Structure formats: C-alpha cells, structure tokens
C-alpha positions in Angstrom: 9.4 1.4 -13.7 8.7 -2.4 -13.2 7.4 -4.0 -10.0 8.4 -7.8 -9.3 5.8 -8.5 -6.7 3.1 -7.3 -4.5 2.8 -4.8 -1.9 0.7 -5.2 1.2 0.1 -2.1 3.2 0.4 -2.7 6.9 1.9 -0.9 9.8 5.4 -1.0 11.2 5.8 -3.9 13.7 3.6 -6.2 12.0 4.2 -9.8 12.2 5.5 -11.6 9.0 5.0 -15.3 8.3 6.4 -17.3 5.2 4.2 -18.6 2.5 5.7 -22.3 2.8 8.1 -24.3 4.4 11.7 -23.9 3.4 15.5 -22.9 4.5 16.3 -19.2 4.9 19.1 -18.3 2.3 19.3 -14.5 3.1 18.5 -12.4 6.0 19.4 -8.6 6.7 20.2 -5.8 4.5 19.5 -6.2 0.8 20.1 -2.9 -1.1 17.0 -1.2 -2.4 14.9 -4.0 -0.8 16.1 -2.5 2.7 16.1 -5.4 5.4 14.8 -8.3 3.6 14.5 -12.4 4.0 14.8 -14.7 1.1 13.6 -18.5 1.5 14.3 -21.3 -0.7 11.5 -23.8 -1.1 11.1 -26.9 -3.1 9.3 -24.9 -5.9 11.6 -22.0 -5.8 12.2 -18.7 -3.7 10.3 -16.3 -1.9 11.2 -12.7 -1.1 10.0 -10.5 2.1 11.3 -7.0 1.8 11.4 -3.5 3.3 11.2 -5.0 6.7 12.1 -3.4 10.1 13.6 -6.5 12.0 14.3 -10.1 11.2 13.7 -13.0 13.4 15.7 -15.6 11.9 19.3 -16.0 10.3 20.6 -17.8 7.1 20.3 -21.8 7.3 17.2 -21.5 9.6 14.5 -24.0 8.7 11.1 -22.4 9.0 7.3 -23.3 8.8 4.5 -21.3 7.7 3.4 -20.5 11.4 6.8 -19.1 12.4 7.3 -15.3 12.8 10.3 -14.6 10.4 10.2 -10.8 10.8 8.5 -7.4 11.3 7.1 -5.1 8.6 8.4 -1.7 8.3 9.8 0.9 5.7 13.6 0.0 5.0 15.3 0.5 1.7 13.5 2.2 -1.2 10.2 2.3 0.3 7.5 4.9 -0.2 5.9 4.0 3.2 5.3 1.1 5.6 4.3 -2.1 3.8 5.3 -5.4 3.0 6.7 -6.3 -0.6 6.3 -10.2 -1.3 7.7 -11.7 -4.4 8.4 -15.3 -5.7 10.9 -16.6 -8.1 10.2 -20.3 -9.4 12.8 -22.8 -10.0 12.0 -22.7 -13.9 12.8 -19.1 -14.2 13.0 -16.8 -17.2 16.1 -14.6 -16.6 14.8 -12.7 -19.6 11.7 -11.4 -18.1 13.1 -8.2 -17.1 12.7 -9.2 -13.2 15.6 -11.5 -12.6 13.3 -14.5 -12.6 10.7 -13.0 -10.1 7.0 -13.3 -11.5 3.6 -12.1 -10.1 2.6 -14.0 -7.2 -1.3 -13.1 -7.5 -2.2 -16.2 -9.5 -0.8 -18.4 -6.8 -2.5 -16.7 -3.8 -5.9 -17.9 -2.6 -8.0 -16.6 0.2 -10.4 -19.7 1.1 -12.1 -17.9 4.0 -13.7 -15.5 1.4 -14.3 -18.5 -1.1 -16.2 -20.3 1.9 -18.0 -17.4 2.7 -19.3 -16.7 -0.5 -20.4 -20.5 -0.9 -22.4 -20.2 2.3 -23.8 -17.1 1.1 -25.0 -18.7 -2.2 -26.5 -21.9 -0.4 -28.3 -19.9 2.4 -29.6 -17.0 0.5 -30.9 -14.2 3.2 -34.7 -14.5 3.6 -36.7 -11.5 2.9 -37.9 -9.7 6.0 -41.4 -9.3 6.6 -42.5 -5.8 7.2 -44.4 -5.5 10.5 -48.2 -5.2 10.2 -49.3 -1.5 10.1 -51.5 -0.6 13.0 -55.0 0.0 11.7 -56.0 3.5 11.3 -58.7 4.4 13.8 -61.7 6.4 12.3 -62.6 9.3 14.7 -65.8 8.9 16.3 -68.6 11.1 15.5 -68.1 12.9 18.7 -64.4 13.3 18.1 -65.0 15.0 14.8 -64.3 19.1 15.3 -67.5 21.5 14.4 -67.1 23.2 11.2 -65.9 26.7 11.0 -68.9 28.7 9.8 -68.1 32.2 8.2 -70.4 35.2 8.4 -71.8 36.6 5.4 -69.6 39.9 6.2 -66.4 37.7 5.8 -67.1 36.4 2.3 -66.8 40.2 0.4 -65.0 40.7 -2.9 -62.3 42.5 -1.1 -61.4 39.2 1.0 -62.0 36.5 -1.4 -59.5 36.5 -4.5 -61.2 35.9 -7.7 -59.7 33.8 -10.5 -59.7 35.1 -14.1 -58.8 33.9 -17.2 -55.8 36.1 -17.9 -54.5 35.6 -14.4 -51.1 34.2 -14.0 -49.9 31.7 -11.6 -46.3 32.9 -10.3 -43.4 31.0 -12.1 -41.1 28.9 -9.6 -37.7 30.0 -9.2 -35.2 28.6 -11.7 -32.2 26.6 -10.0 -28.9 27.2 -11.4 -27.7 24.0 -13.2 -24.7 22.1 -11.7 -22.1 21.4 -14.3 -21.6 17.6 -14.3 -17.9 16.3 -15.0 -17.4 13.7 -17.4 -15.9 10.2 -16.5 -12.7 11.2 -18.3 -12.3 14.5 -16.5 -12.8 12.5 -13.1 -10.2 10.1 -14.0 -8.0 12.8 -15.1 -8.2 14.4 -11.6 -7.6 11.2 -9.7 -4.7 10.5 -11.8 -3.1 13.9 -11.2 -3.7 13.7 -7.3 -2.1 10.0 -7.6 0.9 11.7 -9.5 1.4 14.0 -6.9 1.2 11.4 -4.0 3.6 9.3 -5.8 6.1 12.0 -6.6 6.0 13.1 -2.9 6.5 9.4 -1.7 9.3 8.9 -4.4 11.0 12.1 -3.2 10.8 10.8 0.7 12.3 7.5 -0.3 15.2 9.1 -2.3 15.8 11.5 0.6 16.1 8.4 2.9 18.3 6.4 0.8 20.6 9.2 0.2 20.7 9.6 4.2 21.2 5.9 4.5 24.0 5.9 2.0 25.9 8.9 3.4 25.6 7.1 7.1 27.1 4.0 5.4 30.0 5.8 3.8 30.8 7.4 7.4 31.0 4.0 8.7 33.3 2.5 5.9 35.6 5.8 6.6 35.7 4.9 10.3 36.4 1.3 9.7 39.5 2.2 7.6 40.8 4.7 10.0 40.7 2.1 12.8 42.1 -0.8 10.3 44.2 1.3 8.0 43.5 -1.1 5.2 40.2 -2.8 4.4 39.1 -5.0 1.3 35.8 -5.3 -0.5 34.7 -8.4 1.5 35.4 -6.8 4.7 33.1 -3.9 4.1 30.6 -6.4 2.7 30.3 -8.2 6.1 30.9 -5.3 8.4 27.4 -3.6 6.6 25.9 -6.7 5.7 25.2 -5.6 2.2 25.9 -7.4 -1.1 29.2 -7.6 -3.0 28.1 -5.1 -5.8 26.7 -2.7 -2.9 30.0 -2.7 -1.1 32.0 -2.1 -4.5 29.7 1.0 -5.2 30.4 2.4 -1.8 34.1 2.0 -2.2 34.2 3.3 -5.7 32.1 6.4 -4.7 34.8 7.3 -1.6 37.7 6.8 -4.1 36.0 9.1 -6.5 35.3 11.6 -3.8 39.0 11.3 -2.6 38.1 10.1 0.7 40.0 6.4 0.1 43.0 5.6 -2.3 42.7 2.3 -4.0 45.5 -0.1 -4.7 45.2 -3.3 -7.0 42.4 -4.5 -8.9 39.3 -6.8 -8.8 39.5 -9.3 -5.9 42.8 -8.3 -4.7 41.9 -4.5 -4.4 42.6 -2.8 -0.9 41.5 0.7 0.5 43.3 2.7 2.7 43.2 6.8 3.5 
C-alpha cells in the first residue's frame, strides 16, 4: 500500500499551521483523509489530514503563523497524528499518488543545523579532573604492632602444606547465554511491528465502518424528511465529495433502503 506524504505523531488537539501562505480550497470531511484542509499556494497544493477540527473555511487566505486546525485521528487513521502531503503545479498524474510527492526533501530544520554548526565551531573543552588528594603515609606511631604467633600455633595440623600433586579447585563454569543474530533480531522486530500494524488497521477499519453506517442513517433520515433527494443534496448535507455521496446512495439502493429514479446527474432517490 502506497503512502503519499509524511505522518507526524501528535496528540489530539495539537495546533496545526500551514507550511506557506495561500488560499484554502477545501476544508472539512474528505473521505479516507477524514477531516482535512487543502491549501493552494503559488507553487502547488498542501494537504493536512486526519484532523479533529478545522479553524478555516474555503476561500480564506492564510499565513504560516495562522492556526488552521487541530490534529486528531479522523478518517482512515491508525492513531492520533497529522498526515502532511504536497502536490506541485507540474505534477505527474501517473506517479500512483494523484500527483502527490514525498515532501521530506523540501523540509528543513534550521534550528538543528544552527545547533550543529555552533557545536562544530565551539567544540567542548575537555574537563580537567580535580587533583587527587595526596595520600598520607601513616606515622610510625600509627602503624599497628605485628601479630606474633606462638610456636604452638604453627603446627603441621594447622598449616596447610602445598605439594606438587595438590590441585587448586576449579572455578564453576557459567552456562553460555545464546546470542541472537542480527537477522533473528530484525525478524522479531518485524513480527512485532506487523502485529501492531494489523491491530491498528483493524481498529481503523472498524471506525470507518461505524462512520459509514452513521452516514447512511443520516441519509435515510434526510430522505424521510424531504421525500426525494439528489446526489448534490447528500454531498452538501454530509460535506463529502461527489464520489463519496454516490457510493453511499448506491450502497443504500443495493440494500433496498432507497429507490433510484433516473441516471447520472438527474438521478433522484426516495424511500
């Protein structure tokens, strides 16, 4: 599965700022991107997805110091984070990501570069160890008197004798700890990562399914109140794209919840 941007892990409710000045051309629900904002710049477009809330509306002019939304986990998100993507004006529609490209080469972190530069210009000076206090030799008066053993304590029974054939006791052998190879370690890491991603993907699919059923219920209630609705009315009611509204209505027709009259742009839906 491809990925047309960068993910920045951040807790829900974190303020999101635009990467450059521009004009808001999309704000609100955006299918799998959840609540998102798309900004048109002089060089192309930037996308901020999986938000919990938007602070701007379509046609607003924004600057880099303006808060445009709050991070979250809406849409097909595995967790709370910000999905950031860019689409240049000279896009390649055949790249598999609808013109989006990897934004990493265009991002810079001057604070980190300045810190590295300052460290190279001012290398840390080696610290001098404090002088060790001079060891004081005990005065002759302080030396304890030697212990004198009497002849009766230096008997053969009390003094072990070393012989040529005597053997020193062997040190106990510690069991060898098996060492894992780098390949085995990487395999274990990959397995844990796969389990975590599968769990997050399942959680995201469950959230997407609940949201879909909730939107179908909203559409059904709308049709009950208006008797007849069109694709455009559903799109504006749910703040979704034209294709998403079409998919919702087709699903309800297939389930027998709605009846369809007409085709294409003139289609109408009723109970």
